[in-house]
N, C-alpha and C positions, 0 to 999 in steps of 0.2 A: 530557592528552595521550594520552597510551596509551588511553584508552576514544574520542578521536576516531579514532584509528585501526580499533579495533575497529568503530566502525562504517563507517570508509572499506571495511572487508573486507565488512561486510555488506551496503552499496551496491554492491558489485564483484560480489558474489552474485546479486543481485537486479537490476541492469539488464539483463539480459537481457527479463525481464518486463515492465520500464519501458518500452522501445523507447526510441527517440529521443526521446521526446517530453521526457524528463527531462535530454537534453545540457544545453541552456544552465543549469540550476539547477547541476547537477554541475560544469561546468567553471566558474562563479563561486566555489562552492565551493573548488574546488581549486587555482584562483587564491590563495584566501587564503591555505592551507596552505602552499603553494610559498613564500611570501613567509618564512614562519619555522619552517620545516620542514629537519631535518640529513637528510645522505644516509641514515642507515639505515632513515628512515623514509621516504623520499621513494621505496623501493623497491613501498612500496603503493600510491602514489600512481600510480605506474608501471605499476602494473598494472590499477589500476583503467581508465587511461585505454587502456590497451591493449582493456580489456571494452568500452569506449564507445565505441572506433573498429570495434570489430567488428559492435556494433547499428547506429552511424551512420559511414559510412566518409568521414564530410567532418571527423573528425577524426582521422584516419589520421596525419597530416602533423606534428599537433601532436602526439600520442603517439607520434610516432617522434622527434621531434627532443628531446623532453622525456627522453626513454629515453636518447638519445643525449648530452643535457647531462648526465646522469644516471649516464653509465656507468663501471662498478667495473674495476680492475685486477685482472689476473689475478694477478699476480706479487706484490701489497700488499693484504693485506686489510684492509679498510674504507678503501681508497683509490680516488680517481678514475685514469680513464683520459684522463689529459689529452691524449692523441693524439686521443681520440675526441671530448672537449669541446672542442678547439679548434677540429675538423674542422664539428661543429653549431655552434658558433657563428658559423663563416664562411657559413654557408647565412642566418644573420638579419644581414637589411639591411633598408633602410628599404622595397623595391620589394614586399617579401613582407606589410607590412601591409597595401601596395594589393589582394593578393589574396586575404587571409583575413578572416572575420567578426572580430567585435569580441570575441566570447568567447573567441575562439583566440586572437586579439593578446594578450588580457589574461593567459590561461596563460602565455605565454610571456615576459611582459613581468616577471611575479612572480617568475619563475625570475630569470631576468636581477639583478631589486630582489637577490634572497638571494643573490646569486653576488658584487653589488655592494659588498653587508655584510661579505661573509665574510673570513676572517682570510687563507685561502688566495688 
């Protein structure tokens, strides 16, 4: 698992060179990671999505949403900021899935699956 996140960091660093042609492959890989990755590793995924969004602006909504779904509390170290998380979930409805690409929807749904399985 740690090796995987070292790879995520390397990919994050080379995304500007890869360009937007790699967006679909990155999003598919990220969606797999989101189904099983805990909060402390999701920071790396959020960073990667942020870089991908700078290269491919169509990813901006998904990157921001995933970042909001993983917002951490300023007062409790290692804990979610539930106000931001709930606010992010309020943005997810059936209609957004009509307006976003399949690989974008997969990232969002993968995050939701992890949250549904979580004890929190």
